[in-house]
N, C-alpha and C positions, 0 to 999 in steps of 0.2 A: 304662522307657525308659533306655537306657544313658546315662551322664553324658557331656555334650559333644556329643551328636547333636542336629541340628535338622532338622525336616521342613517342607517348603513345598508349597503347591498353587496352581495358577493357574486362574482362571475368566475367561471372556470376558464382558464387560459391555457391552451396547448401550444408549446413552443417546440418546433421541429429544429433539431440541430443538424446542419448540413455537414456531411462528412467531407474532409479534405484529405486528399491522397498524400499522406505524410508518413506512412509506415512502409518499411521495406518488406518484401516477402521473406519467408524462412522455410527451410526444408522440414518435412514431417516424417521422412523415411526413418524407420526403426527396424532393426538396431543400427547403431552407428559404431564404427565407421561403415560406410556403404560397402557391401561386398556382394559378389555374384559369381556364378560359374557359367561356362560355355562349353557345350559339347565339342569334341575335337573335330567332328565332321559336320558341324552345324552349317547349313546352307545359308546363303545371303538372306537378309531380312528376318533372321530368327530373333525374336525378342529375348533378351537376357535380363533386363532390369527396367523398372519404371520409376522415374524421378517424380516425387510428389512435393509440392510446395503450397503454402497458404499465405494469404495477405489479409491483414485485418481490415483494410480499406474495402469499401463496398464496390468501387468502380475499378477493381484491379484487372489487369490483362497480363497474365503470367505466360512467359515464353522460356523455353529451356535451351541452353547452349553448352557445347563443349568448349571450354576455355583453353585447355592444353591437352593435346593428344600424345600420349606416350605409347600408343599401340601401332603406329605406322598406318593409321587410317583403317583399322580393322573394324571400327564401330562408328555408328552415327546415332543421333538422337532426334526424335520427332519433336520439333519445336513446340508444338501445341500440346501433345499428349504426354510428353516426357518419356516415351518408350525408347529404350536404348536397344538398337538392333545390330546384327552382324553385317559386315560388308566383305565382298570378295569371296573367292571360292577356295582359297588355300586352307589347308587343314590347320587348326589351332594346335599348338604344342602342349603336350601333357605337362601339367604343374607349372607352366609359365604364367606369370602374373602380367596382365594387361591393365594399365593404369590410365584413367581419364580424370581430368579435373573439370568439374561441371559447375554451372550456376543457374539460378532462375532470376529473370528480370520481370519487373512490372512495367510494361511498356506504356502504361497510362500514368506512371509516376516519374516524371522527369526530375533529375537533379539539376541538370543544366542542358544546354543545347545538344550535347554529345553523349550524355550519360543518363541512364535510368536507375531507379532504385533496384537493388539486387541483393541476393544472398551473398555471403562470403563464398569463395571457392571451396567446394567439397571434393574430396578424393574418392573416386569409385574404383575399387579393385576387383578385377575379373580374372578368375583363374581357369586355365584350360583343364577340363576333366572334372575332378572332384576336389572338395575342400572340407575341412572339419566344420562342425556346427559352430554357430556364433551366438553368444549370449547377448541378451538385449541391453545389458549394462556392462561396463568394463569391470565393475566391482559392485558388491552389494553390502549394505549395512542395515542393521535392525537394532532396536533398543527395546528391551522387555523388562518389566518389574520382576523382582525376585519371587512374587506370589503368582506368577503366570501359571495358569492351569496346565497340568500335564496333558499331552496329546492335542493341545490347542495349536492352531495355525499361527506361524510367525511371519513368514515371508514367502513369496512365490519367486522362484529362480528359474526362468525359462530360457531356452535356447532355440535358435532357428536352424532347421535342417535344409541345406541347399539341394538335397536329393529327395525332398519330400518323404523322408522316412521317419518312422517313429523313433523317438529319442528316449533313452533310458538314463536316469539320473542316479548318481551315487554321491555320498558325502563322507568326507574324512576330516578328522580333527587334527590340527597342527599343535603339538604339545599336549597340554592337559585338555580334558573335556571329552574324551572318547566316550561315546554312548549317551551323551547328554542330549543330542539332537538326532533326528532322522529325517529322511526326505522321501517323498512319494516317488517311486521309480519311474512313473509315467507322468505324474502331475507336476513334479518339480516343487511341490509345496513342502517347506521345511516346518517340522513340528517339534515341540518340546517332548523329549522322551522320558525325562525323570524330573522330580521335584528340585527346585532351586532353593538355596539358602545363602543370602549375601554374606551372612556372618560366619559361614563355614569356611575356615581358612583353606580347606582342601579344594574348594571350588574357586576357579578364577572369576574375575569380574568381567573380563573380556575374552570371548571365545573366537579364535581364528580358525576358520573352516575353509575347506576347498571342495567345491561342487564340480563334479565331472559329468559332462553330457556326452553320451556315446550313441551313435546311430546303430539301429538294428542292421544286421547282415553286413554292412560295409565295414563296421568296426572303427570308423573315424570318430575321434573324441577330442574334446577341448575342456579346459578347466577355468574356473573363476574363483576369486577369493570372496568369502562371505564373513563379515565381522559382526558378531552379536554381542552387544553390551548389556549387562545386567545392572539394573538400578536398584538402589536400596529402598525398602518400604519400611515405614515406621511401625515395626511389629514387635519391638522390645521396649519395655518401660525401664526408666532408670532404676537402678538398684543400689542401695547403700551397702558399703562394706560391712557395716554392723547394723543389727536391728535397733540398737539403742546406744547412745553416747552419754558419757558422764564426765563432768569436770568437778574435781574435788578441791576443797579448801580454797575457795575463791574469796579473797578478802572483800568485805562489803564496801570498802572505801576505794576500790580500784577506780581509776579515771575512766570517763566515758570513752568508748571506742577501744577498750582494752581487749586484746585477743584472749578468748577463754578456751576455745578448743576448735578443732578443725574436723569437719565432716567431709566425706567424699562419697560420691555416687558415680557409678559407671553405667553407660548405655552401650549395649552391644551393636547398635546401629551405627551408621556412618553419616558424615556431613551434618546438616542441620538437625537430622533426626537424633544425633548423638550429642548435640550442644546442650549443655545443662545450665539452668539458672536455679538458684535456691531461694526459698521463702520460709519464714518462721511465723508461728502462730501467736507469739507473745511479743508485745511492743516494747518490753524491757530489753529486747535483744535485736540485733540485725545480723545479716549474713551477706558476705560478698560473693563474687562469682567464683572464688577459689574454695568456697565452703568454710571460710574462717568466721566463726561466730564471735561477735563482740557485744559488750553491754551498751545498750542504747539509752538507758536511764540509770540513775544511781541505784545500786543494789542495797537491800535492807535485810540483814540476816535475821532480825527479830520478827519480821512480819511475814516471812515466807516459810516458816517451819524448817529452816535450814537448807532448803533447796527450791529451785525453780524447775518446773517440768513443762515442756512444750513440744510441739511437733515441728520438725523441719521437713520441707517438701522439696524434692528435686523434680523439675519439669523440663522436658526436652522441647525442642523447637520444631517438631514435626507437625504435619497437618493430617489429622488432628493430633494435638499434643498428648503425650502420655506422662504419667507422674508416678513417683515412688516416695514413700515416707519413712521416717525413723523418729524415734523418741529421744529427746535430749533432757538430761538432768544436770543442773548446775548447783553444786553444793557450796555454800558460802560459809565463812568462818569470821569470827571476831576475836580470836585469841591466837597466841603463838603456839600452834600445834602442828605446823607443817614441817616436813623434812625437805631437804633439797631434792630437786627433781632433775634428772638428766634430760637433755633435749631428746634423747632416744635411749632406749634400754640396751640396745646392742649396736655397737659401732663396727663397721666392716671396712677398714681402710686397706689399701693395697700398697705393698712396698716391693721394689725390684729386688731380685735375688742377689744382685751385686751392689746394692746400695752401700754407701760409705758411712763412716762415723758421723753422728749428730744429724743424720737425715731426719727431716720432719715426717712423722708417721700420721698423726691426726691431732685434732684438738677436741677434747670432750668438754661439753657445756652442761652446766647444771645451774638451776636457779631455785631460790627459796621464796615462796609467795609471801612469807613473813617479812622479806626484805633483809634477811640475814646475809652476812658475807659467807662465801663458800670456799673451802680449801679442798684440794684434791690430793690423792695418794693411791698407792697400790695396796690392796688388802695384804696384810702381813708385812708391809714395808718394802717390798721388792717384787721381782718377777721370778718365774720358775728357773730361769737360767741367766738373768742379769743382762739380757740384750737391750732392755728398754729402760728409759727414765722418764719421769713425769714432773712438770713444773707445778709446784704447789698452788700458786696463785692463778695462773692462766689456764691450766689444764692441758698444756701442750705436751704431747708425747713424742719423744725423739728416740733414735737409736743411740746406744751408749757411745761415749766419746772415744772409746778404744775400738780397735779393729775387731770385728766379731764375724762369726760365720752363721748365716741364715740357712740352715740345712733342713728345715721342715717346710711342709706345705702351708701351715698356718700356726699362729701362736695365740693363745687365749689369755687375756689379761683382765683381772678383776679390779675395777677402779672404784674407789670410794669418794663420795662427796660429803663433807661435814660442815654444818652451819655453826655459827658462834653465838647464837642467841641474842644478837645485838638489836633485833627489831623491836623487842618489847622489854624495855628496862624494868618496868613494873609487872611484867607478866611472867609466864613460865620460862625459866632459864634452862630448861632441859636442852641438851645438845642433841641434834638430830643428824643422822647419817643415812645415806642411800648408796647403793652400788649399781654399777653397770658393767657390762661385759664388752671388752674391746677384742674382737677377733681380727688379728692382723693376717691378711692373706699375702703370701709371698708370691709375687707375680713372676712368671717365667720370662726370661730374656731370650729373644730369638737368635740363638747362637748355633743352631744345628740346621743343616739343610736337608730336604727330603732325599731319601735314598731308595732306589729300586734294588732290593736285595736279590731278587730272582731274575734280574735282567738277562743274565747269561744263559738262562734256561728257556728263553722265549724263542720258539721256532714254529710260529703259526703257519697254517696253510689256508688258502681260500681258492675255491674253484673259479676258473675263468667263466665269465658269463653270469656269475652270481649277481642278483639284483642289488641295486644301490641300497646301502643300509644293512647289508649282511654282517652278522657278528664275526669278528676275527679272533680276538683274544681279550682277556681281562688282565690289565696290568695293575700293579699295586706298589705304591711308594709309602714309606713310613718316615715319620719325623719324630725325633726323640723329645722335642719341645712339647710344652703343654698348652692347653687352650687353643686360641686362634693361631698361635705360633706353630702348633702341631697339626692344624687342619690343612689338608692338601687338596688342591684342585689341579685337574689335568688339562693339557692342551697339546695340539699337534704342532711340531716345529716344521715350518715350510722348508722344503729342500731348496738349495741354491738353483737359480735359473729355472724354477718350476712355477707355473701359473696355477695357483690354488693348491689344495692338498688332495691326495688320493685317498686319505682316510680321515675319519673323524673320531673323537673320543668324548665320552660322557665325562664332563668335568667333575662330577661327583663320584661316580662308580669306577671310572677307569676302563669302561667297556669300549674297546676299539672296534669300529665298524668301517665298512667300505664306503667311499664317497664317490664311486664311479663303478662302471661295469668294465672289468678287466678283459683284455684279449691277449692270451699268452703268445699267439703267433704274430701280434701286432707290435706297436711301439712299447707296450708294457713289459714284454719279455717274461722270463721265468721267475725272476726274483725282483722284489720291490723293497727298497729300504724305507724304514719308518723311524722317526724320532719323536718320542713322547716326553713332554716336559711336565714335571710336577712342581707346583709353586705353593709355598705355605702362605698363610694369611697374616703373617707378622708385618711389622712396620719398621724398617723396610723389609720386604719379603725376600726369602731365599728360595733357590730353585735347584733342582737336579734333573738330569736327562737320562733317558734310556734309548739306545738305538738298537734295532733288531731288523731282521730280514723276513719278509712274508713271501712264502713260495706260492706262485700262481700255478695250481695244478691243472692238468690238461683236461679238456672236455672234447668229446668227439664232435666238433663243430665245423670240420672241413671235409668235404668229400674227396675221394681220389680224383686225380686229373691226369688224363692220358697226354703223352707228348705229341700226339697227332690227332687231328679231327677225324681222320679216316686212314686206314691202312690198305694199300694196294700193292700186290706182289705177284710176280710171275713164278710159276712152278713148272719145272720140267715134267713132261708127261711120263717119263720113265723113272721118276724119282723113286727111290727104294723106301720100303716101310721103315719107320724110325727116323727118317730124315727130319732135321730141324728146318721147318719151312720159313717161319717168320717169328720174330720176338717182339711182343708188344710191351710197352713200359708205361706205368702210371706212378705218380708220386702223390703223397698225402702230407700236408703241413703239420698234422697232429703228431703227438709223441707216443712211443711205446705201442701197445696194441691198437690204439686209435690211429696210428700211422702205418701199421703193418698191413700189407696188401696181399690178397689171395685172388687168383684169376680163375674164372670159369668160362665155359664156352657154350654157345647155343647157335642154333641154325633156324632162325624164325622163318626164312623163306622156304627152306626144304629141310625138314627134320632129319631126313636120311643122310644129310651131309655130315652129321656127327659120326656116321660109320667110318668116314675117311680121315677125320682129324680128331685130335685131343690136345689139351693144353696142360702144360706143367703149371700147377697152381702157384708155385713160389716164384719161378723164373720168368713166366710169361711166354715161354717158347711154345709155338704151335707145331705139333709133331704129326707126321703122316702115319695113319694106321692101316691104310688099305690102298692098293694101286688105284690110280686115277683113271676115270673113264668119261669125264665130261670136260668141257672147255672152260667153265667158270664155276666157282663156288663162292657163295655169300654167307658169311658167318658174323656173329656178334659176340664180342668178348666183354665180360663183366669184371670189373675190378671192385672188390669189396674190402673195406678195412675190418679189423677185428674189434672194433668198438662195440659197446652195448647201449643202444642198438647200433648195428653197423651202418655205415654210409656206402653207397654204391654209385658207380659211374659205368657207362658202357660206350663202346665204340664199334663201328662197322669195319669188317675186314673183307676185302675182295681179293680172291686168288684166281689169277688167269693162268690156265694150263697152256704151255707152249710145246710144239712138236719137238721130239728128239731129232738129232742130226742124222737122218737116214738117206741123205742124197750124196752121191760120190762127187769128189772134186772134178773140175773141168779144166783140161789143159788149154792154154791160150793158143796153141798150134796143134795141128794133127801130126806134123812131121818136123823134126829138127835135123838139119844136115843138108848136104854132106859137110862134115867137120874135118878140116885138114890141120895136122900138127906135125912139127919136126920130130925126127926120131930121137934127137938128143935133148929133148926138153927135160927139165928137172922135175922131180916129184913135187907135187903141190901146185904145178902150173894150172891156172884156170883154163879149161878147154872151151866151155860154153855155159850159158845159163838157161835153165828151163823154168817155167812158171805155170802154176795151176791155182785155181780159185774155187771157193765153195759156192754152191748154188744156194742162194737165200731166197726163200719164198714164204710169204705170209698170207694166211687166209683170214678174212674178216667177214662178219655177218652184219649187214646193215638193215635197219628196220625203219619203215615209214609208217606213221600213225596219224589219222585225222583227229579232229577235236569234236566229233559227233558223240552222240550218246545212244547206244554204247559205241565206243571208239572202234574203228576198223583199221587193220594194219596188214602189211606184207613185208617179207624179208627177202634179201638177195645175197648171194655169196660173192665176195670180192677177193680175187687173188692178186697179190702184189709181188713181183719179182724185183729184187734189189740188184741193180747193175753197178759194178765197181767203177769208180773214176779216180783219177790221179789227184787225190786231195791230202796225201800224207807226205811230208818231206823225208829225205833219206835219213837213215839212222846208222851211225857208226857201230860196228860190232864192239869196239873197245873205245874207251875214253882216252887212252894213252898208247902211243906207239914209240918204240925205241929202234933206231937204225944205227948199226955198228959198221 
């Protein structure tokens, strides 16, 4: 081998990684929590649910078990397939929840000698009969940019029907955002319905929606919350307040880093998209993050034709970044020709209406770029009414030392600043002055509480059964204070010993609405008391209250109710026409016409029976119209209230005709006597007793009928004679006897 030569060779090596059974199984059933239904008459071994689990290991051996049974042994699980089946022949109860706690074990993955790798216990809820659909997620969230295309898909919100029926979806916004999104009624896909603009203050950044899934035919429904967050897009460039900025009379010998002027740009976006940094195009100047421009080099008024002109750029931190520009001119001077300059041209301090003497109002500040001393005063030497004084050297403005009255909303003060020409001894000795305006706003003190002026006229009504959120009344409170002290917000005062409130009020408008569905015949009653509180926004706040009563008006929501389930009455065969046979009675919990009952009569078994009877519509008395000629009459009475529409109930009436008493009495002996009495007996002496009884005979008709189709039957007449027996104790003719 020659010196310095190297030889290499490459070989492909395949390494097989052997799996170790170190992963537990996990359930893949969706949606969660696990839910199912069982038919009430489901026979044994009926499948109701299938448990499904996975194990990442290659040699898994999954078995399924019921860990805890809260059903009384009504279900079992196939250990291998995971199918949950019914046990026993008893009917399942409607709407009862049967709960199983299940798990899946990997019997090839031992934890120790007694335990295997397994899933956590999962709860399986089985309901008898039907149950509402179940969404695949407990709640849904989505995030979209503000430039999301209209009609584009955002998220799919799906629910499972336990009855294998088609599901219809509806969407409702909570609070703002109505109409911004829609949902496919059968697909469950939520789409954007209109354009978004993150910078539009009328549009929220977070939309809280409620999606409702309703089964066809059955009407079962369930709801889930959907939150959609709108994110900002960098679609606005920074914009300066002015297209160009100017700084006048800048001394050429100002120190490095001297503040010359301030620029300001705004970006309508949010977050990093609105964070601005400034850049300048001339290296004589620098600008900080607040937009303050300073000199970065010594200025020279002779070489720049009296001014510097450059471009200032505002750049946001979006991706990609956007920029805006403005022009800056800095005028320099090299002689004493500048007048004092106030820090601001208009000052707007606030003073309380009840402020005392010598109260500090504000401090005006003025500077002269020439370096002159500045003295302050009011134009004309005073103010319009003498309420204010100004300190000549400091520029401090105070209230007068004497007690004064501040009876206006604001006071305008013209303030002057005058230099003394001391900057340039050998220069121009002209005295310069400037003026500024100080507008003193008198702030209101929160010393008036809100008042409901029309509280005594509030007598609102609301129908029972009106849906939650129905309008009741709009209340109004006024506050004589100004600004936030006079701004009122409303709230409901919770009644003592009451959970929650029965009404809500819009805190801004005073619109009172129901917070429940009222039942006039239930616990709510006819009248419900409400107390609304109005609170101003002062510090501290003051409040006023208004209490009034809401009348719950009646709705015809209760049908008449008879006092018996069926009426059975005996009628004498010889009863005369016009006889009151039987009085039916029904009651109705509703009020007024909704509770007023009218009775009508029908004969569904034999229409001709109406020829024999009629009913008094108001009293409910059934009256005989025609002599009776049958043994039994079957009628039906209807009780209808006078509501609109009316509610009706009915009851069966059975009238059995009994024979009139046409059998003569029977003596208990055929002969009484002989009877012996003494001739001198007194009048009234008992001679003997005779006794007779009535013959009581009843005839019945019995019928026997088989269960064939068609059924065959035969009747027989049964006669029963009632025989008297001694089963009644003696009864005295009088309760009191006197012996003299």
